[in-house]
Chimera marker file (.cmm) of the C-alpha trace (Angstrom):
<marker_set name="trace">
<marker id="1" x="128.376" y="64.341" z="-9.873" r="1" g="1" b="0" radius="0.5"/>
<marker id="2" x="130.096" y="64.969" z="-13.191" r="1" g="1" b="0" radius="0.5"/>
<marker id="3" x="128.129" y="65.891" z="-16.280" r="1" g="1" b="0" radius="0.5"/>
<marker id="4" x="128.438" y="63.354" z="-19.120" r="1" g="1" b="0" radius="0.5"/>
<marker id="5" x="130.137" y="65.899" z="-21.394" r="1" g="1" b="0" radius="0.5"/>
<marker id="6" x="132.740" y="66.709" z="-18.746" r="1" g="1" b="0" radius="0.5"/>
<marker id="7" x="133.392" y="63.018" z="-18.124" r="1" g="1" b="0" radius="0.5"/>
<marker id="8" x="133.814" y="62.378" z="-21.847" r="1" g="1" b="0" radius="0.5"/>
<marker id="9" x="136.208" y="65.299" z="-22.253" r="1" g="1" b="0" radius="0.5"/>
<marker id="10" x="138.271" y="64.055" z="-19.289" r="1" g="1" b="0" radius="0.5"/>
<marker id="11" x="138.526" y="60.642" z="-20.960" r="1" g="1" b="0" radius="0.5"/>
<marker id="12" x="139.602" y="62.259" z="-24.223" r="1" g="1" b="0" radius="0.5"/>
<marker id="13" x="142.261" y="64.339" z="-22.461" r="1" g="1" b="0" radius="0.5"/>
<marker id="14" x="143.563" y="61.254" z="-20.632" r="1" g="1" b="0" radius="0.5"/>
<marker id="15" x="143.805" y="59.362" z="-23.936" r="1" g="1" b="0" radius="0.5"/>
<marker id="16" x="145.513" y="62.364" z="-25.548" r="1" g="1" b="0" radius="0.5"/>
<marker id="17" x="148.107" y="62.417" z="-22.779" r="1" g="1" b="0" radius="0.5"/>
<marker id="18" x="148.799" y="58.704" z="-23.252" r="1" g="1" b="0" radius="0.5"/>
<marker id="19" x="149.149" y="59.074" z="-27.015" r="1" g="1" b="0" radius="0.5"/>
<marker id="20" x="151.481" y="62.058" z="-26.630" r="1" g="1" b="0" radius="0.5"/>
<marker id="21" x="153.610" y="60.067" z="-24.179" r="1" g="1" b="0" radius="0.5"/>
<marker id="22" x="153.644" y="56.769" z="-26.063" r="1" g="1" b="0" radius="0.5"/>
<marker id="23" x="153.583" y="57.668" z="-29.773" r="1" g="1" b="0" radius="0.5"/>
<marker id="24" x="154.951" y="60.096" z="-32.331" r="1" g="1" b="0" radius="0.5"/>
<marker id="25" x="151.508" y="60.644" z="-33.876" r="1" g="1" b="0" radius="0.5"/>
<marker id="26" x="150.717" y="64.170" z="-35.015" r="1" g="1" b="0" radius="0.5"/>
<marker id="27" x="148.346" y="66.310" z="-32.973" r="1" g="1" b="0" radius="0.5"/>
<marker id="28" x="145.883" y="66.181" z="-35.887" r="1" g="1" b="0" radius="0.5"/>
<marker id="29" x="145.922" y="62.371" z="-35.891" r="1" g="1" b="0" radius="0.5"/>
<marker id="30" x="145.538" y="62.246" z="-32.113" r="1" g="1" b="0" radius="0.5"/>
<marker id="31" x="142.589" y="64.657" z="-32.311" r="1" g="1" b="0" radius="0.5"/>
<marker id="32" x="140.804" y="62.327" z="-34.705" r="1" g="1" b="0" radius="0.5"/>
<marker id="33" x="141.659" y="59.223" z="-32.638" r="1" g="1" b="0" radius="0.5"/>
<marker id="34" x="140.259" y="60.678" z="-29.417" r="1" g="1" b="0" radius="0.5"/>
<marker id="35" x="137.108" y="62.021" z="-31.042" r="1" g="1" b="0" radius="0.5"/>
<marker id="36" x="137.839" y="65.718" z="-31.193" r="1" g="1" b="0" radius="0.5"/>
<marker id="37" x="137.094" y="67.451" z="-34.451" r="1" g="1" b="0" radius="0.5"/>
<marker id="38" x="140.469" y="69.023" z="-35.195" r="1" g="1" b="0" radius="0.5"/>
<marker id="39" x="143.959" y="69.735" z="-33.925" r="1" g="1" b="0" radius="0.5"/>
<marker id="40" x="142.847" y="73.275" z="-33.100" r="1" g="1" b="0" radius="0.5"/>
<marker id="41" x="140.021" y="71.989" z="-30.913" r="1" g="1" b="0" radius="0.5"/>
<marker id="42" x="142.348" y="69.492" z="-29.233" r="1" g="1" b="0" radius="0.5"/>
<marker id="43" x="144.934" y="72.180" z="-28.512" r="1" g="1" b="0" radius="0.5"/>
<marker id="44" x="142.332" y="74.523" z="-27.000" r="1" g="1" b="0" radius="0.5"/>
<marker id="45" x="140.768" y="71.862" z="-24.784" r="1" g="1" b="0" radius="0.5"/>
<marker id="46" x="144.119" y="70.322" z="-23.804" r="1" g="1" b="0" radius="0.5"/>
<marker id="47" x="145.529" y="73.690" z="-22.800" r="1" g="1" b="0" radius="0.5"/>
<marker id="48" x="142.448" y="74.457" z="-20.691" r="1" g="1" b="0" radius="0.5"/>
<marker id="49" x="142.663" y="71.083" z="-18.932" r="1" g="1" b="0" radius="0.5"/>
<marker id="50" x="146.424" y="70.567" z="-18.569" r="1" g="1" b="0" radius="0.5"/>
<marker id="51" x="147.667" y="74.180" z="-18.668" r="1" g="1" b="0" radius="0.5"/>
<marker id="52" x="150.172" y="73.507" z="-21.435" r="1" g="1" b="0" radius="0.5"/>
<marker id="53" x="150.134" y="72.756" z="-25.142" r="1" g="1" b="0" radius="0.5"/>
<marker id="54" x="150.230" y="69.212" z="-26.512" r="1" g="1" b="0" radius="0.5"/>
<marker id="55" x="153.661" y="69.857" z="-28.055" r="1" g="1" b="0" radius="0.5"/>
<marker id="56" x="155.104" y="71.232" z="-24.817" r="1" g="1" b="0" radius="0.5"/>
<marker id="57" x="153.583" y="68.305" z="-22.907" r="1" g="1" b="0" radius="0.5"/>
<marker id="58" x="155.215" y="65.823" z="-25.281" r="1" g="1" b="0" radius="0.5"/>
<marker id="59" x="158.607" y="67.546" z="-25.019" r="1" g="1" b="0" radius="0.5"/>
<marker id="60" x="158.426" y="67.637" z="-21.214" r="1" g="1" b="0" radius="0.5"/>
<marker id="61" x="157.408" y="63.991" z="-21.010" r="1" g="1" b="0" radius="0.5"/>
<marker id="62" x="160.120" y="62.847" z="-23.410" r="1" g="1" b="0" radius="0.5"/>
<marker id="63" x="162.692" y="64.698" z="-21.322" r="1" g="1" b="0" radius="0.5"/>
<marker id="64" x="162.005" y="62.421" z="-18.328" r="1" g="1" b="0" radius="0.5"/>
<link id1="1" id2="2" r="1" g="1" b="0" radius="0.2"/>
<link id1="2" id2="3" r="1" g="1" b="0" radius="0.2"/>
<link id1="3" id2="4" r="1" g="1" b="0" radius="0.2"/>
<link id1="4" id2="5" r="1" g="1" b="0" radius="0.2"/>
<link id1="5" id2="6" r="1" g="1" b="0" radius="0.2"/>
<link id1="6" id2="7" r="1" g="1" b="0" radius="0.2"/>
<link id1="7" id2="8" r="1" g="1" b="0" radius="0.2"/>
<link id1="8" id2="9" r="1" g="1" b="0" radius="0.2"/>
<link id1="9" id2="10" r="1" g="1" b="0" radius="0.2"/>
<link id1="10" id2="11" r="1" g="1" b="0" radius="0.2"/>
<link id1="11" id2="12" r="1" g="1" b="0" radius="0.2"/>
<link id1="12" id2="13" r="1" g="1" b="0" radius="0.2"/>
<link id1="13" id2="14" r="1" g="1" b="0" radius="0.2"/>
<link id1="14" id2="15" r="1" g="1" b="0" radius="0.2"/>
<link id1="15" id2="16" r="1" g="1" b="0" radius="0.2"/>
<link id1="16" id2="17" r="1" g="1" b="0" radius="0.2"/>
<link id1="17" id2="18" r="1" g="1" b="0" radius="0.2"/>
<link id1="18" id2="19" r="1" g="1" b="0" radius="0.2"/>
<link id1="19" id2="20" r="1" g="1" b="0" radius="0.2"/>
<link id1="20" id2="21" r="1" g="1" b="0" radius="0.2"/>
<link id1="21" id2="22" r="1" g="1" b="0" radius="0.2"/>
<link id1="22" id2="23" r="1" g="1" b="0" radius="0.2"/>
<link id1="23" id2="24" r="1" g="1" b="0" radius="0.2"/>
<link id1="24" id2="25" r="1" g="1" b="0" radius="0.2"/>
<link id1="25" id2="26" r="1" g="1" b="0" radius="0.2"/>
<link id1="26" id2="27" r="1" g="1" b="0" radius="0.2"/>
<link id1="27" id2="28" r="1" g="1" b="0" radius="0.2"/>
<link id1="28" id2="29" r="1" g="1" b="0" radius="0.2"/>
<link id1="29" id2="30" r="1" g="1" b="0" radius="0.2"/>
<link id1="30" id2="31" r="1" g="1" b="0" radius="0.2"/>
<link id1="31" id2="32" r="1" g="1" b="0" radius="0.2"/>
<link id1="32" id2="33" r="1" g="1" b="0" radius="0.2"/>
<link id1="33" id2="34" r="1" g="1" b="0" radius="0.2"/>
<link id1="34" id2="35" r="1" g="1" b="0" radius="0.2"/>
<link id1="35" id2="36" r="1" g="1" b="0" radius="0.2"/>
<link id1="36" id2="37" r="1" g="1" b="0" radius="0.2"/>
<link id1="37" id2="38" r="1" g="1" b="0" radius="0.2"/>
<link id1="38" id2="39" r="1" g="1" b="0" radius="0.2"/>
<link id1="39" id2="40" r="1" g="1" b="0" radius="0.2"/>
<link id1="40" id2="41" r="1" g="1" b="0" radius="0.2"/>
<link id1="41" id2="42" r="1" g="1" b="0" radius="0.2"/>
<link id1="42" id2="43" r="1" g="1" b="0" radius="0.2"/>
<link id1="43" id2="44" r="1" g="1" b="0" radius="0.2"/>
<link id1="44" id2="45" r="1" g="1" b="0" radius="0.2"/>
<link id1="45" id2="46" r="1" g="1" b="0" radius="0.2"/>
<link id1="46" id2="47" r="1" g="1" b="0" radius="0.2"/>
<link id1="47" id2="48" r="1" g="1" b="0" radius="0.2"/>
<link id1="48" id2="49" r="1" g="1" b="0" radius="0.2"/>
<link id1="49" id2="50" r="1" g="1" b="0" radius="0.2"/>
<link id1="50" id2="51" r="1" g="1" b="0" radius="0.2"/>
<link id1="51" id2="52" r="1" g="1" b="0" radius="0.2"/>
<link id1="52" id2="53" r="1" g="1" b="0" radius="0.2"/>
<link id1="53" id2="54" r="1" g="1" b="0" radius="0.2"/>
<link id1="54" id2="55" r="1" g="1" b="0" radius="0.2"/>
<link id1="55" id2="56" r="1" g="1" b="0" radius="0.2"/>
<link id1="56" id2="57" r="1" g="1" b="0" radius="0.2"/>
<link id1="57" id2="58" r="1" g="1" b="0" radius="0.2"/>
<link id1="58" id2="59" r="1" g="1" b="0" radius="0.2"/>
<link id1="59" id2="60" r="1" g="1" b="0" radius="0.2"/>
<link id1="60" id2="61" r="1" g="1" b="0" radius="0.2"/>
<link id1="61" id2="62" r="1" g="1" b="0" radius="0.2"/>
<link id1="62" id2="63" r="1" g="1" b="0" radius="0.2"/>
<link id1="63" id2="64" r="1" g="1" b="0" radius="0.2"/>
</marker_set>
């Protein structure tokens, strides 16, 4: 069973990934759209979950 907070964070990370792949929105704007308080918070949580930074993720995805 997954704790509600963990489930919510997973949903936010999934939405972040989609926005990084599909848009040119800034990390700050994405943080606000997915319900995280700041770009710094998004970067920290994204890195912990995906093992890379949002910017590096976007560059790698766009290279495909």
